[in-house]
N, C-alpha and C positions, 0 to 999 in steps of 0.2 A: 503697895507701892503707889506713889503719887503719879497720876496721869500727866503727861506733858513734861516740859522742862522743870528741872529741880536745881537747887543750889548744892554746893559741895556738902554743907552741913546736913542737908536733908538726905543725901544719898550715901554718905560715907559708910554707913553700916550695911549698905547693899552692894558694895564693891567687894569682890573676892580676889584672892591671889590668882594670878594668871590672866585676869581680864585685860583686854587691850584698851588703852586710853588713846583715843584719836583726837588730837588737839586741832582746834579751829582758830588759830591765831590770825588776827586781822591787821596787826601793826607790824611794821618792819619790812625791809627790802626783801630778805630771803623768803618770808612767808608769802608776800605778795607775788614774788616770782614763782614760787611753788604752786600757788593757786592758779596763776595764769597758765603755766605750762601743763599742769595736770587736769585743769578744768574741774578741780575738786576743792571743797572747803578745807580738807585735811592737810595740815602743814607739818605735823610731827606725830610720832607715836612713842608710846612707852608701855611697859608691862607692869601692872599693879602687883604689889607684894605686901602681905601682912607679915610683919616681924614683931613679935611680942604684941603690944597693943598699938603699934604704929602702922599707918598705911603709907607705903612708899611706892615709888616707881623706879624701875630699872630702865635706863635710857642712855643714849649718846648725847652729850652736851655740847657738841661742836669741837671737842678735843678728845674725849675719851668716854668710856662707859662709867656711869655714876649711878648712885642710889640716893634719891632725894625724897623728902616727904611730899606726898601728893598735894598737901595743903599749899605748897609753893605755887600751885596753879590756880589759886583762889580768884585771881582776876582774869582768868582765861576761860573761854568756852571750850568744852570737849564732849565727845560722845564716848560711851563705854560699851564695848562689845564683849560678849561672853567668851571666856577662854575656849579656844578651839581644841583643847586637849582635855580628855576626861580626867586624867590624873593631875590635879592642880599642884600636888606636892612635888611631882616630877618637874613641872614647869618652874616652880620656885627653886628647886635644886639646880636646874639648868641655868636659870637666870643668875643665881649667886655664883655658880662656877664660871659663867661667862664674864661676870663682873670682876673676877679675880684674874682674868686673862688680860694681858696688855693688848688693847685694840685701839688704834687711832681712828679718828673721824676722817672719812675719805671724801674730801670736797670734789675730787675728780668724778666720783660717782654721781654727783648732782649734775654735772655736764653730760655724763653718759645717759642719765634718765631724760634730760632735756632732748638730747639727740634722738633717743628712742621715741619719746612722746611726739616730738614735732616733725621728725623726718623719717621715722621708722627704721633708723639705723639699728642693726642688731646689737644687743647687749652681750657682754661676755657670758659664757656659760657658768662661770664661777666668779665670786667676788673674793679676790685674794689680797688686796692691798689694805683694806680697812672696812669699816662699816658706817653707814648712815643710820639714822634712828630706826627707820622701818626695816632695814636689813638686819639690824640688831634684834629687834622684836621678832622678826621672822625666824632668825637663827635660834632664838630661845625656844620657840614653838616647834621648830623642826627637830631640834635635839631632844625635845620632850616627847616626840612621836607624832606630831602633826604632819599631815600629808597635804600639800598644796600643789596639785598637778599643773596649774597654769600660772603660778606665781613666778615672775622673773627672778633671776639671781640677784638683781639689784632693784628691789621694788620701791616705788614711791609709796608714801603713806596711803594713798587711795588704792593702790594695788593690793596692799595687805588687807585693808578693810574689805575690798571686793573678794579676796581669797577666803576670808573667814565666812562670807556668804550668808550671814544672818543680819537682821536689822539691829541697830543699837538697842541695848536693853535700858539704857538711861541716857538722857541728854542733860548735861550740866551747863547751865547758863548763869552768867553773872549779872 
């Protein structure tokens, strides 16, 4: 493996199903607000899935759960964290099952995270209305058997990265 940052083309074969993709988007209002509120460079998360010969990510796109080629992030920086579940096939199955479920993007959760991060107002114990990207990724891992004792019900991307608890295995930079 190459030391230091790599490009997508250099690392594509080193990404496995179940790995967490933690995006470091620098442009746009919502990513800027996310970085400001969380104090973290991570603005989005997705879960890597190999299907046949294609590398995809399961994610929330601002409306619903979707499956897109990871190559769509060719112009964005991101870090890759090793899957927190030993059984990667189980993660893949849970991700695909969750993608078949009608889930809407919960913009109210963004306000809840802001209130929690900025004013320490308590978060709900459960996320019932919909999911944001990091809650979607966390739910995939939890349903596959991951245990995150300190992860909030509505995690920010940085909360999920912290809950995984290991350094990034790859840094993809454009």
